[in-house]
C-alpha positions in Angstrom: -62.7 -58.5 26.9 -66.0 -58.0 24.9 -66.5 -54.3 24.8 -69.6 -52.2 23.0 -69.4 -48.6 22.1 -72.6 -46.7 21.4 -72.4 -43.3 19.6 -75.0 -41.1 19.6 -78.3 -40.7 17.5 -76.9 -37.6 15.3 -73.9 -38.5 13.7 -72.6 -41.9 11.5 -69.5 -43.9 12.3 -66.8 -43.7 10.4 -67.6 -40.1 10.5 -68.5 -39.4 7.4 -70.5 -36.4 9.0 -68.0 -35.0 11.3 -68.2 -35.2 15.0 -65.3 -35.5 17.6 -66.6 -38.0 19.4 -67.8 -40.4 16.8 -64.1 -39.7 15.3 -62.4 -40.6 18.4 -64.5 -44.0 19.4 -63.8 -44.9 15.8 -60.0 -45.0 16.4 -60.4 -46.2 20.0 -62.6 -49.1 19.0 -60.0 -50.4 16.4 -57.1 -50.0 19.0 -59.0 -52.0 21.4 -59.2 -55.0 18.5 -55.4 -54.8 17.7 -55.1 -55.7 21.6 -57.2 -58.5 21.3 -60.4 -57.3 22.3 -63.7 -57.4 21.1 -65.4 -54.6 20.0 -69.2 -53.7 18.4 -69.6 -50.1 17.5 -73.2 -48.9 17.4 -74.1 -45.9 15.7 -76.7 -43.9 13.5 -77.8 -45.5 10.1 -76.6 -43.6 6.8 -77.9 -44.3 3.2 -73.8 -44.6 2.3 -73.2 -47.5 5.2 -74.5 -50.9 5.5 -76.5 -52.1 8.2 -73.8 -54.2 9.4 -70.4 -54.2 8.5 -66.8 -54.8 10.2 -64.0 -52.6 9.8 -60.6 -53.2 11.1 -61.9 -56.0 13.1 -64.8 -53.9 14.8 -68.4 -55.1 14.4 -70.3 -52.0 13.6 -74.3 -51.8 13.5 -76.4 -49.2 12.5 -79.5 -47.9 14.1 -82.1 -45.6 12.8 -81.1 -42.3 14.2 -81.9 -38.4 12.7 -80.4 -35.6 11.7 -79.7 -33.1 14.5 -82.4 -31.0 15.5 -82.2 -27.0 16.9 -84.8 -27.8 20.0 -83.4 -29.1 22.7 -86.6 -30.8 23.8 -86.9 -32.5 20.4 -83.1 -33.7 19.9 -83.7 -35.6 23.7 -86.8 -36.6 22.1 -85.0 -38.2 19.0 -82.3 -39.0 21.4 -84.5 -41.2 23.4 -86.2 -43.1 20.5 -82.7 -43.9 19.0 -81.8 -45.4 22.6 -85.0 -48.0 23.0 -83.8 -49.0 19.4 -80.1 -49.5 20.6 -81.2 -51.0 23.6 -83.3 -53.6 21.8 -80.1 -55.0 20.1 -77.0 -54.6 22.4 -74.9 -57.9 22.4 -73.9 -59.2 25.3 -70.7 -57.6 26.6 -68.4 -57.1 29.8 -68.4 -52.9 29.5 -70.9 -51.3 27.8 -69.6 -47.5 26.6 -72.3 -45.2 26.3 -72.7 -41.5 24.3 -76.1 -41.1 24.5 -78.3 -39.3 26.8 -81.0 -41.9 28.0 -79.2 -45.2 27.4 -77.1 -45.3 31.2 -80.5 -44.5 32.3 -82.7 -47.3 30.6 -80.0 -49.9 31.0 -80.4 -51.3 34.7 -79.0 -55.0 34.0 -75.1 -55.8 33.4 -76.0 -58.7 31.2 -75.2 -55.9 28.3 -71.8 -55.0 30.1 -71.3 -52.4 32.7 -72.8 -48.9 32.1 -69.7 -46.6 31.3 -70.6 -43.4 30.7 -68.8 -40.9 28.5 -68.8 -37.7 29.5 -67.9 -35.7 26.5 -70.0 -32.4 27.3 -71.0 -30.5 30.0 -73.4 -32.6 32.2 -77.0 -30.7 31.8 -78.9 -32.1 35.1 -78.6 -35.9 34.0 -75.5 -37.0 36.1 -78.1 -37.5 39.0 -79.8 -39.8 37.3 -76.6 -42.1 36.4 -75.8 -43.0 40.5 -76.2 -46.8 39.2 -73.8 -46.9 36.3 -69.9 -48.6 37.0 -67.9 -45.1 35.6 -68.4 -41.8 34.9 -65.5 -41.1 32.6 -64.8 -37.1 32.1 -62.8 -35.8 29.3 -61.2 -33.2 31.2 -60.8 -32.1 34.9 -63.1 -29.1 34.4 -65.9 -31.6 33.2 -64.8 -33.8 36.4 -65.6 -30.9 38.4 -68.9 -30.3 37.2 -70.0 -33.9 37.3 -69.5 -34.1 41.5 -70.8 -30.3 42.0 -74.5 -31.6 39.9 -74.2 -35.2 41.6 -71.7 -35.7 44.3 -73.0 -39.0 45.3 -70.9 -40.4 42.1 -67.9 -38.8 43.0 -66.5 -41.9 43.8 -67.4 -43.1 40.4 -65.7 -40.7 38.2 -62.6 -41.0 35.9 -60.7 -38.3 34.2 -59.3 -40.0 30.8 -58.7 -37.1 27.6 -59.7 -37.8 24.2 -56.9 -39.2 22.2 -55.6 -38.0 19.3 -57.7 -39.6 16.5 -54.7 -40.3 14.3 -51.0 -41.2 14.4 -48.6 -38.4 14.9 -46.1 -37.4 12.3 -42.6 -38.2 12.6 -41.6 -34.6 11.2 -43.2 -31.2 11.2 -43.6 -29.4 8.2 -41.4 -26.0 8.8 -42.5 -24.0 5.6 -45.8 -22.6 6.5 -48.4 -19.8 5.3 -48.9 -17.3 7.8 -52.6 -18.3 8.5 -54.9 -18.2 11.4 -56.9 -21.6 11.1 -60.2 -22.5 12.7 -61.7 -25.8 12.5 -65.0 -26.5 14.2 -68.9 -26.1 13.6 -69.3 -22.2 12.4 -72.1 -22.2 15.3 -72.3 -19.0 18.0 -70.8 -21.4 21.0 -67.4 -21.3 19.1 -66.7 -17.4 19.6 -66.2 -16.8 16.0 -68.6 -13.5 15.5 -66.1 -12.7 18.5 -63.2 -13.5 16.7 -63.6 -11.7 13.5 -65.0 -8.1 15.2 -61.6 -8.6 17.3 -59.3 -8.3 14.3 -60.4 -5.1 13.4 -58.4 -3.8 16.4 -55.2 -5.4 15.0 -52.5 -3.2 13.3 -53.4 -2.7 9.8 -50.2 -3.8 8.9 -50.3 -7.3 10.8 -53.9 -7.8 10.0 -53.0 -7.5 6.1 -50.0 -10.0 6.9 -52.2 -12.7 8.0 -54.5 -15.2 6.1 -57.8 -16.2 8.1 -59.4 -19.3 7.1 -62.4 -21.2 8.9 -63.2 -24.5 7.9 -66.3 -26.4 9.4 -69.9 -26.8 8.8 -72.7 -24.1 9.2 -75.7 -26.4 8.1 -77.7 -27.3 11.4 -78.2 -30.7 10.8 -74.3 -30.9 11.4 -74.4 -29.1 14.4 -73.8 -25.5 12.8 -75.3 -22.3 13.4 -77.4 -22.0 10.0 -77.2 -19.7 6.8 -78.5 -16.7 8.3 -75.8 -16.9 11.4 -72.9 -17.9 8.3 -73.9 -14.9 6.5 -73.7 -12.5 9.8 -70.4 -13.8 10.1 -69.3 -13.0 6.5 -70.5 -9.5 6.9 -68.7 -9.0 10.2 -65.3 -10.2 8.4 -65.9 -8.3 5.4 -65.8 -5.2 8.2 -62.8 -6.0 9.9 -61.0 -6.1 6.9 -58.9 -9.1 7.2 -58.3 -11.7 4.1 -60.7 -14.6 5.0 -61.3 -18.1 3.6 -64.2 -20.2 4.0 -63.4 -23.4 2.8 -66.8 -25.2 4.2 -66.4 -28.9 5.7 -63.7 -30.7 5.5 -64.1 -34.5 7.0 -61.8 -36.1 4.9 -58.8 -37.1 7.6 -55.8 -36.5 5.1 -57.2 -33.0 3.8 -58.3 -31.7 7.5 -54.5 -33.0 8.7 -53.3 -30.9 5.5 -54.6 -27.6 6.7 -53.3 -28.0 10.3 -49.5 -28.7 8.5 -50.3 -25.4 6.0 -51.0 -22.6 9.5 -48.8 -21.4 11.8 -51.7 -20.6 14.2 -54.7 -22.4 15.1 -57.7 -20.5 16.8 -60.3 -21.8 18.9 -62.1 -19.0 20.5 -65.0 -20.9 21.8 -67.0 -19.1 24.6 -69.4 -22.4 25.7 -68.8 -21.9 29.6 -70.9 -25.0 29.9 -70.3 -26.8 26.7 -66.9 -27.2 25.8 -65.5 -30.3 27.4 -62.2 -31.0 25.6 -61.9 -30.0 22.0 -60.5 -32.6 19.7 -59.5 -29.9 16.9 -57.1 -28.1 19.1 -54.8 -30.9 19.9 -55.2 -32.2 16.6 -53.7 -29.1 15.5 -50.8 -29.0 18.1 -50.2 -32.5 17.0 -49.0 -30.9 13.5 -47.3 -28.3 15.0 -49.7 -25.7 15.4 -49.6 -22.6 17.9 -53.1 -22.7 19.7 -55.0 -19.5 20.5 -58.0 -20.1 22.8 -60.2 -18.6 25.6 -59.9 -18.8 28.8 -62.4 -21.9 29.3 -61.2 -24.5 32.2 -61.1 -27.5 29.7 -58.1 -25.7 28.1 -55.9 -25.8 31.1 -55.4 -29.7 30.8 -52.9 -29.2 28.1 -52.4 -25.2 27.0 -50.0 -23.2 29.4 -50.1 -19.5 28.4 -47.1 -18.4 26.5 -45.5 -22.3 26.7 -47.9 -24.4 24.8 -50.0 -21.5 23.3 -51.7 -18.3 24.2 -55.1 -17.6 26.0 -57.4 -14.8 25.7 -60.1 -13.7 28.3 -63.6 -13.7 27.1 -65.2 -12.7 30.1 -62.9 -9.4 29.7 -64.6 -5.9 30.3 -63.9 -5.4 26.5 -63.5 -8.8 25.2 -62.7 -7.7 21.8 -60.1 -5.5 22.5 -58.3 -7.7 24.9 -58.8 -10.9 22.0 -57.0 -8.5 19.8 -54.0 -7.5 22.1 -53.6 -11.4 23.0 -53.4 -12.1 19.2 -51.5 -9.3 18.5 -49.2 -10.6 21.3 -48.9 -14.0 20.0 -48.6 -12.7 16.2 -45.8 -10.2 16.8 -43.4 -12.7 18.1 -42.8 -14.0 14.6 -43.1 -17.1 12.5 -40.0 -18.4 13.9 -40.8 -17.9 17.6 -44.6 -19.4 17.0 -43.2 -22.6 15.3 -41.0 -23.1 18.7 -44.3 -22.1 20.2 -45.9 -24.9 18.1 -43.0 -27.9 18.7 -44.0 -27.2 22.4 -47.8 -27.8 21.8 -46.7 -31.0 19.7 -44.8 -32.1 22.5 -47.3 -31.5 25.1 -49.9 -33.1 23.0 -47.9 -36.7 22.8 -49.5 -37.8 26.3 -52.8 -38.1 23.9 -51.4 -40.3 21.4 -54.0 -43.0 20.8 -52.3 -46.1 21.7 -51.6 -44.5 25.3 -54.8 -43.3 25.9 -56.5 -46.6 24.8 -54.6 -48.6 27.5 -55.9 -46.0 30.1 -59.3 -47.0 28.9 -58.5 -50.6 28.9 -56.8 -50.7 32.4 -60.2 -48.7 33.6 -62.0 -51.2 31.9 -60.0 -54.0 33.9 -60.7 -52.2 37.1 -64.3 -52.3 37.0 -64.2 -56.3 36.7 -62.1 -57.4 39.5 -63.0 -61.1 39.4 -62.4 -61.7 36.1 
């Protein structure tokens, strides 16, 4: 098959500036090529990257995009301009995977490929404009339900295929680890970090002193973070908690990031993005490296985290969420390193189903199902 993959307007590929969607599709494109398909990937241009190049058999085309703005309206306008530029240079293809708001609306011909909308965020009203597309692929069952609730007429076109691990799982898991609770992601209010840091002050003093908390990720707004003022606010909250905190900042290098996972016992992802979180890539990366995940009760996590079995879950909607979070975190930390490692091992076994080759095969089978005459 000829497959074109269009990424969004705000992050380049390879993922020099981060971006879970960019990381995932960069890996999937190369896997499709390994299986004999022709792949073109379109993404935002970047000063360090050429306009065109081939990486691992994937032909990359780069188009002028923009830095991610704070304003949603301005974001949609920039996405429209980017989509118009992309639309003018799309090659002929069998499948056109889209990750932008506007491109599915603008593309009304199958000459550029059957339109395959990858829904990697909670829908915001746009699904009713996508009735003409071939497929709406949700990354979790929770997102699939939101798509159908928003646009019941597209129910038959909805499928669920999870995000894959963007790397090969190690054959062995490191047993010697620091007593570290790791967060990896955008340092943004929707990730629940303020709630998490406030909750730390409710932990027993001895337990708090025994653990280190490391927060990895960008705070810069153009990288999707909450900005410098929000970071200062988090530093102040963290200082009041009395916890041992480390703030390494952004780490985009895959091997250096994997080392963070391998050195940590617990991975915390306390997202409060009720309508934004779709299928966190960072939690499955951490689980693949043997971390025990600690997450909020968002529906998207239910596809792979079972409370008390493959991780621990707290209710961000509880009457006193800080105290509830602290209680659940104390339950996990109180198990001790050996039992936490066992939960990490169960988590690792669970995410084996998200192996890159397995998920790529599911995509290729779905692409083929849309072209029965071929």
